[in-house]
DRENDRENSE-141392 format. One record per residue: x, y, z of N, C-alpha, C, O, CB in turn. Coordinates in steps of 0.1 Angstrom, whole numbers, padded with zeros to 4 digits, always signed. Last residue first. Glycine has a CB too. Layout:
// DRENDRENSE-141392
XYZXYZXYZXYZXYZ...
END
This chain:
// DRENDRENSE-141392
-1360+2313+0604-1363+2324+0614-1375+2332+0610-1379+2341+0617-1351+2333+0615-1367+2279+0598-1364+2292+0593-1368+2302+0603-1378+2301+0610-1370+2294+0580-1351+2248+0608-1362+2258+0610-1358+2272+0605-1346+2276+0607-1365+2259+0625-1340+2224+0584-1337+2235+0594-1349+2244+0596-1355+2248+0586-1324+2243+0591-1344+2207+0564-1349+2203+0577-1347+2214+0587-1353+2213+0598-1342+2191+0581-1351+2204+0530-1346+2213+0540-1353+2210+0554-1365+2210+0555-1349+2228+0536-1340+2184+0505-1350+2185+0515-1344+2194+0526-1332+2192+0530-1353+2171+0521-1335+2177+0471-1331+2186+0482-1343+2186+0492-1354+2189+0488-1328+2201+0477-1330+2144+0459-1338+2156+0460-1334+2164+0472-1330+2159+0483-1353+2153+0460-1295+2135+0451-1308+2132+0457-1316+2145+0458-1310+2156+0458-1307+2126+0471-1270+2141+0443-1279+2133+0433-1292+2130+0439-1299+2122+0433-1271+2121+0429-1258+2154+0464-1262+2162+0452-1271+2155+0442-1278+2161+0434-1249+2167+0444-1249+2141+0485-1263+2142+0484-1267+2150+0472-1279+2153+0470-1269+2149+0497-1222+2136+0489-1227+2150+0492-1242+2151+0491-1247+2161+0496-1221+2160+0482-1199+2113+0500-1212+2115+0495-1217+2129+0499-1216+2133+0510-1222+2105+0500-1175+2106+0511-1174+2116+0500-1188+2119+0494-1189+2127+0485-1165+2112+0490-1178+2086+0529-1172+2099+0534-1173+2110+0524-1171+2122+0527-1157+2096+0537-1187+2064+0516-1197+2073+0522-1191+2086+0527-1198+2096+0528-1204+2066+0534-1163+2050+0510-1171+2057+0500-1181+2067+0505-1182+2078+0500-1178+2047+0492-1137+2058+0534-1146+2049+0527-1156+2056+0519-1157+2069+0520-1153+2040+0538-1102+2064+0543-1115+2068+0539-1124+2057+0533-1118+2046+0529-1114+2079+0528-1087+2047+0572-1087+2051+0558-1101+2055+0554-1111+2051+0560-1082+2039+0550-1089+2064+0605-1090+2052+0596-1090+2057+0582-1093+2068+0579-1104+2045+0600-1089+2089+0616-1076+2083+0615-1077+2071+0605-1067+2068+0598-1071+2078+0629-1108+2118+0609-1107+2104+0610-1093+2099+0608-1086+2103+0599-1117+2097+0601-1104+2147+0627-1102+2142+0614-1100+2127+0616-1092+2122+0624-1090+2148+0607-1122+2170+0647-1117+2157+0645-1116+2153+0631-1125+2156+0623-1127+2147+0652-1134+2194+0652-1120+2194+0653-1114+2180+0648-1102+2179+0646-1115+2197+0667-1161+2189+0651-1156+2200+0642-1141+2200+0642-1135+2207+0634-1162+2213+0647-1165+2170+0671-1165+2166+0657-1160+2177+0648-1155+2173+0637-1179+2162+0653-1145+2168+0699-1155+2177+0692-1154+2173+0677-1143+2174+0671-1152+2192+0695-1139+2134+0709-1134+2147+0704-1145+2155+0697-1154+2149+0691-1122+2145+0694-1160+2121+0735-1156+2121+0721-1149+2134+0718-1152+2144+0724-1168+2118+0711-1172+2101+0760-1165+2112+0757-1160+2110+0742-1157+2099+0738-1152+2114+0766-1201+2089+0779-1191+2088+0768-1184+2101+0767-1189+2112+0771-1198+2083+0755-1216+2090+0804-1218+2079+0794-1207+2078+0784-1203+2066+0781-1231+2082+0786-1214+2096+0838-1208+2099+0825-1211+2087+0816-1209+2075+0819-1193+2101+0826-1237+2108+0862-1230+2097+0856-1226+2100+0842-1233+2106+0834-1239+2084+0856-1233+2136+0883-1239+2131+0871-1231+2119+0865-1219+2121+0864-1241+2142+0861-1222+2149+0905-1224+2135+0906-1231+2129+0894-1234+2117+0895-1233+2132+0918-1238+2180+0901-1227+2173+0907-1231+2158+0909-1242+2155+0913-1223+2179+0921-1257+2185+0870-1256+2185+0885-1243+2177+0889-1238+2168+0882-1268+2178+0891-1245+2203+0841-1252+2192+0848-1249+2193+0863-1240+2200+0868-1247+2179+0842-1231+2217+0821-1243+2222+0826-1251+2211+0833-1263+2210+0831-1251+2228+0814-1196+2226+0812-1207+2217+0816-1219+2224+0821-1219+2235+0826-1202+2207+0826-1175+2242+0807-1186+2242+0797-1197+2232+0801-1206+2230+0792-1180+2239+0784-1142+2230+0811-1151+2241+0813-1162+2239+0803-1160+2236+0791-1144+2255+0812-1124+2204+0829-1130+2209+0817-1139+2222+0821-1142+2223+0833-1139+2199+0810-1101+2179+0836-1106+2192+0840-1111+2200+0828-1104+2202+0819-1094+2200+0848-1103+2145+0840-1102+2156+0830-1108+2168+0837-1118+2168+0844-1111+2152+0818-1085+2119+0856-1094+2130+0857-1092+2141+0846-1081+2144+0844-1093+2137+0871-1066+2099+0857-1079+2095+0852-1090+2106+0854-1102+2104+0853-1084+2083+0860-1041+2122+0853-1044+2108+0855-1057+2104+0849-1059+2105+0837-1043+2104+0870-1053+2150+0844-1046+2146+0856-1049+2131+0859-1058+2128+0866-1049+2155+0868-1055+2172+0819-1057+2158+0821-1047+2155+0833-1035+2157+0832-1054+2149+0809-1071+2204+0813-1060+2196+0818-1065+2181+0819-1076+2178+0821-1054+2201+0831-1092+2216+0798-1082+2224+0805-1069+2216+0808-1058+2221+0807-1088+2231+0817-1112+2214+0771-1103+2206+0780-1092+2214+0785-1084+2219+0778-1098+2194+0771-1144+2227+0769-1130+2230+0767-1122+2222+0777-1124+2222+0789-1127+2246+0769-1172+2209+0757-1164+2215+0767-1150+2218+0762-1145+2212+0753-1164+2205+0779-1204+2205+0747-1191+2207+0741-1183+2215+0752-1186+2226+0755-1191+2214+0727-1226+2182+0761-1220+2195+0761-1207+2194+0754-1200+2184+0754-1217+2200+0776-1257+2165+0767-1244+2166+0759-1239+2180+0760-1247+2190+0759-1247+2162+0744-1277+2140+0783-1272+2154+0782-1259+2154+0773-1252+2144+0773-1269+2160+0796-1304+2121+0781-1290+2121+0778-1287+2136+0776-1292+2143+0768-1287+2113+0765-1330+2108+0792-1323+2121+0796-1308+2120+0794-1300+2120+0803-1327+2124+0810-1354+2099+0773-1341+2094+0776-1332+2105+0779-1327+2112+0770-1335+2085+0764-1376+2118+0774-1378+2103+0776-1365+2096+0780-1365+2088+0789-1384+2097+0764-1367+2147+0794-1370+2140+0781-1371+2125+0784-1367+2120+0794-1358+2143+0771-1355+2174+0807-1367+2166+0809-1371+2160+0795-1376+2167+0787-1379+2175+0815-1335+2191+0800-1331+2178+0806-1343+2169+0808-1341+2157+0810-1324+2180+0819-1341+2208+0769-1344+2206+0783-1339+2192+0787-1337+2183+0779-1359+2206+0785-1339+2219+0744-1327+2213+0749-1329+2210+0764-1319+2210+0772-1315+2222+0747-1368+2212+0722-1361+2219+0733-1348+2212+0737-1347+2200+0734-1371+2220+0745-1382+2196+0706-1378+2209+0700-1371+2218+0711-1368+2230+0708-1390+2217+0695-1390+2174+0720-1379+2172+0710-1375+2185+0703-1365+2185+0696-1383+2162+0700-1411+2184+0735-1399+2181+0742-1387+2180+0732-1376+2185+0735-1400+2168+0750-1429+2211+0720-1427+2196+0721-1413+2194+0727-1403+2202+0724-1428+2189+0708-1441+2238+0739-1432+2233+0729-1431+2218+0731-1431+2213+0742-1418+2241+0728-1466+2262+0749-1459+2249+0750-1451+2246+0737-1454+2251+0726-1469+2238+0753-1474+2289+0768-1471+2285+0755-1462+2273+0755-1452+2273+0762-1464+2297+0747-1475+2295+0795-1487+2287+0790-1484+2283+0775-1491+2274+0770-1499+2296+0790-1453+2306+0805-1463+2315+0801-1475+2308+0794-1484+2315+0788-1457+2325+0791-1428+2294+0812-1439+2295+0822-1450+2304+0818-1456+2311+0827-1433+2298+0836-1410+2290+0793-1411+2304+0798-1422+2305+0808-1424+2316+0813-1414+2313+0786-1413+2262+0788-1401+2267+0794-1402+2282+0799-1395+2285+0809-1390+2266+0785-1435+2241+0788-1437+2255+0788-1424+2262+0795-1425+2266+0806-1450+2260+0794-1439+2211+0769-1433+2218+0780-1435+2233+0778-1435+2238+0766-1418+2215+0782-1451+2179+0763-1452+2193+0760-1447+2201+0772-1451+2197+0783-1467+2196+0756-1442+2156+0775-1441+2156+0760-1443+2170+0755-1438+2174+0744-1451+2147+0754-1427+2143+0804-1433+2155+0797-1431+2154+0782-1420+2152+0777-1428+2168+0803-1413+2123+0817-1427+2120+0813-1433+2132+0805-1444+2130+0800-1435+2117+0824-1390+2122+0832-1389+2116+0819-1403+2115+0812-1405+2109+0802-1383+2102+0819-1369+2142+0853-1382+2135+0851-1382+2132+0836-1375+2138+0828-1394+2144+0854-1335+2137+0863-1345+2144+0855-1358+2136+0854-1358+2123+0853-1340+2147+0841-1314+2126+0875-1324+2132+0884-1335+2139+0876-1343+2146+0882-1317+2141+0894-1296+2117+0855-1303+2107+0863-1313+2113+0873-1321+2105+0878-1292+2100+0871-1287+2122+0827-1293+2132+0836-1302+2124+0846-1315+2124+0844-1302+2143+0828-1257+2110+0816-1271+2106+0820-1276+2115+0830-1271+2116+0842-1271+2091+0825-1238+2125+0790-1240+2121+0803-1255+2118+0806-1263+2122+0798-1235+2132+0813-1211+2132+0769-1224+2127+0770-1226+2121+0784-1218+2114+0789-1227+2116+0759-1191+2157+0756-1193+2149+0768-1208+2145+0768-1217+2154+0767-1190+2157+0781-1167+2165+0733-1181+2163+0735-1183+2153+0746-1178+2142+0746-1188+2158+0722-1140+2187+0738-1145+2174+0738-1161+2175+0738-1166+2185+0743-1140+2166+0750-1113+2207+0725-1126+2206+0730-1131+2191+0728-1126+2184+0720-1136+2215+0721-1086+2202+0719-1090+2215+0727-1104+2213+0733-1106+2218+0744-1089+2227+0717-1068+2173+0720-1079+2180+0716-1083+2191+0725-1082+2190+0738-1091+2170+0715-1047+2158+0731-1044+2165+0718-1056+2174+0714-1055+2181+0704-1041+2155+0707-1055+2144+0753-1050+2157+0755-1047+2165+0742-1044+2177+0743-1037+2156+0763-1062+2119+0744-1073+2129+0745-1067+2143+0747-1074+2153+0743-1082+2125+0757-1043+2099+0744-1043+2108+0732-1054+2119+0733-1054+2128+0725-1046+2100+0720-1060+2078+0764-1047+2080+0757-1050+2088+0745-1058+2085+0736-1041+2066+0753-1083+2071+0776-1080+2085+0776-1067+2088+0768-1065+2099+0765-1078+2090+0790-1085+2044+0779-1092+2050+0767-1089+2065+0766-1093+2071+0756-1107+2047+0768-1075+2037+0803-1066+2036+0792-1072+2042+0779-1065+2046+0770-1063+2021+0789-1098+2039+0819-1088+2049+0820-1079+2049+0808-1075+2059+0803-1080+2047+0833-1117+2019+0821-1118+2028+0809-1107+2038+0809-1106+2046+0799-1131+2035+0809-1124+2000+0840-1112+1997+0832-1110+2007+0820-1103+2004+0811-1112+1983+0827-1120+2027+0862-1114+2016+0856-1125+2007+0851-1136+2007+0857-1105+2008+0866-1136+2059+0853-1135+2047+0861-1126+2036+0854-1126+2037+0842-1149+2041+0865-1128+2093+0853-1130+2081+0845-1127+2069+0853-1117+2068+0860-1121+2081+0832-1142+2123+0862-1134+2111+0867-1138+2099+0858-1150+2096+0857-1136+2109+0882-1141+2155+0855-1147+2143+0850-1138+2132+0853-1126+2131+0849-1149+2143+0834-1148+2186+0870-1140+2174+0870-1148+2162+0864-1159+2160+0867-1134+2170+0884-1148+2220+0859-1154+2209+0865-1145+2197+0862-1136+2197+0854-1168+2207+0858-1143+2255+0863-1137+2242+0860-1144+2231+0867-1147+2231+0879-1122+2242+0864-1171+2277+0854-1161+2270+0863-1155+2258+0858-1161+2251+0850-1169+2268+0876-1170+2292+0820-1176+2288+0833-1166+2282+0842-1154+2281+0839-1188+2279+0831-1163+2298+0795-1156+2306+0806-1162+2303+0819-1159+2310+0829-1157+2321+0802-1180+2282+0781-1166+2279+0780-1157+2288+0790-1145+2285+0792-1161+2281+0766-1209+2272+0797-1202+2283+0792-1187+2279+0792-1182+2274+0802-1204+2296+0800-1239+2252+0792-1226+2254+0797-1219+2266+0790-1222+2269+0779-1217+2241+0796-1272+2263+0798-1262+2259+0788-1248+2261+0794-1246+2271+0801-1264+2266+0774-1284+2268+0822-1292+2261+0812-1283+2256+0801-1286+2247+0794-1302+2271+0806-1266+2261+0853-1268+2269+0841-1276+2261+0830-1275+2249+0830-1255+2274+0835-1282+2253+0884-1274+2249+0872-1276+2258+0860-1288+2261+0857-1277+2234+0869-1300+2259+0903-1287+2267+0903-1279+2264+0890-1271+2273+0886-1279+2264+0915-1321+2242+0900-1324+2256+0901-1312+2265+0900-1313+2277+0897-1332+2259+0913-1310+2217+0903-1313+2221+0889-1316+2236+0889-1314+2243+0879-1325+2214+0884-1284+2216+0926-1298+2217+0924-1300+2222+0909-1292+2230+0904-1304+2227+0934-1257+2216+0928-1264+2204+0935-1279+2205+0933-1286+2196+0937-1261+2204+0950-1228+2224+0911-1242+2226+0912-1249+2214+0918-1246+2202+0913-1248+2229+0898-1201+2223+0905-1205+2231+0916-1219+2231+0920-1224+2236+0930-1200+2245+0915-1194+2189+0895-1196+2203+0892-1200+2210+0905-1202+2204+0915-1208+2204+0882-1181+2159+0884-1182+2168+0896-1183+2182+0891-1175+2187+0884-1169+2166+0905-1192+2129+0870-1189+2143+0867-1191+2151+0881-1201+2149+0888-1198+2149+0856-1178+2097+0865-1187+2105+0872-1182+2120+0870-1170+2122+0870-1187+2101+0887-1178+2069+0841-1172+2078+0851-1183+2086+0858-1195+2084+0857-1163+2087+0843-1192+2052+0826-1178+2051+0825-1171+2060+0835-1158+2060+0836-1173+2053+0811-1220+2032+0828-1215+2045+0832-1199+2043+0833-1195+2034+0840-1221+2050+0845-1233+2016+0800-1224+2015+0812-1219+2028+0815-1214+2035+0807-1212+2005+0809-1263+2003+0786-1254+2014+0788-1245+2011+0801-1250+2005+0810-1261+2027+0790-1283+1986+0777-1269+1981+0779-1259+1992+0781-1247+1990+0778-1266+1973+0767-1308+1993+0777-1301+1996+0764-1287+1991+0765-1279+1992+0756-1301+2011+0761-1335+1978+0790-1321+1980+0792-1314+1982+0779-1314+1973+0770-1314+1968+0800-1366+1996+0791-1358+1984+0788-1344+1987+0788-1340+1999+0786-1362+1978+0773-1392+2009+0812-1379+2010+0806-1373+1996+0802-1376+1986+0809-1369+2017+0815-1426+2010+0803-1416+2004+0812-1402+2005+0805-1402+2002+0793-1419+1990+0817-1437+2041+0788-1436+2026+0789-1425+2022+0799-1416+2030+0802-1434+2020+0775-1449+2069+0808-1440+2063+0798-1440+2048+0799-1444+2042+0810-1425+2068+0801-1477+2087+0807-1471+2076+0815-1462+2069+0805-1467+2062+0796-1483+2067+0820-1471+2122+0803-1476+2110+0798-1471+2099+0808-1461+2101+0815-1472+2106+0784-1480+2157+0806-1472+2145+0810-1479+2133+0806-1491+2132+0805-1469+2145+0826-1480+2189+0793-1486+2176+0792-1476+2165+0796-1465+2164+0791-1492+2173+0778-1487+2223+0801-1478+2212+0799-1485+2199+0800-1496+2198+0806-1466+2212+0810-1505+2243+0807-1506+2237+0794-1495+2226+0791-1495+2220+0780-1505+2247+0783-1486+2256+0833-1498+2257+0825-1496+2252+0811-1486+2255+0804-1502+2272+0824-1464+2230+0846-1468+2244+0843-1480+2244+0834-1484+2234+0829-1456+2252+0837-1458+2209+0872-1464+2209+0858-1469+2223+0856-1478+2228+0863-1476+2198+0857-1430+2202+0892-1441+2211+0888-1445+2209+0874-1437+2206+0865-1436+2226+0890-1408+2190+0903-1419+2182+0898-1431+2190+0894-1442+2184+0893-1423+2172+0909-1389+2211+0907-1385+2198+0902-1396+2190+0897-1395+2183+0887-1378+2191+0913-1400+2242+0892-1396+2234+0903-1394+2220+0899-1399+2216+0888-1405+2235+0916-1391+2264+0866-1399+2253+0871-1392+2246+0883-1380+2244+0883-1401+2242+0859-1389+2299+0870-1383+2287+0867-1391+2275+0873-1396+2277+0884-1368+2287+0872
END
């Protein structure tokens, strides 16, 4: 497993451009059992430990109705991740993959995402299972799992577009 600032065989780091402000606001903080990337699971498990997501004021009111959902999508800022690798060797065997073909936390904009199981809501705190981030990770956003969500707003024309009248393009990697 890679150490925090290690460059493995054939990995490539670049000097990223100076950051510009995207206007993001951290809306909360995530508490997990993990304080080191070396201990953190690579993917969250729905039978993993219960973790806490604390929502800050003035965003607490935005939790209204969230208890109706079994699963949530959690977006968070991987604030302790490096941001300069474009080629990575996750197996430490010299074979490299482009950062955008991996779910690594090491990326230009280190946004993490997990689908979690919502166990309970206690005021401004959500108890969830399925996270894979370090203790103290800043929270960017919460959304109902899109596979469970049905829009509340009236339908609009794009909701029914299937793409049948456009040429077929296949983007998925074949096994």
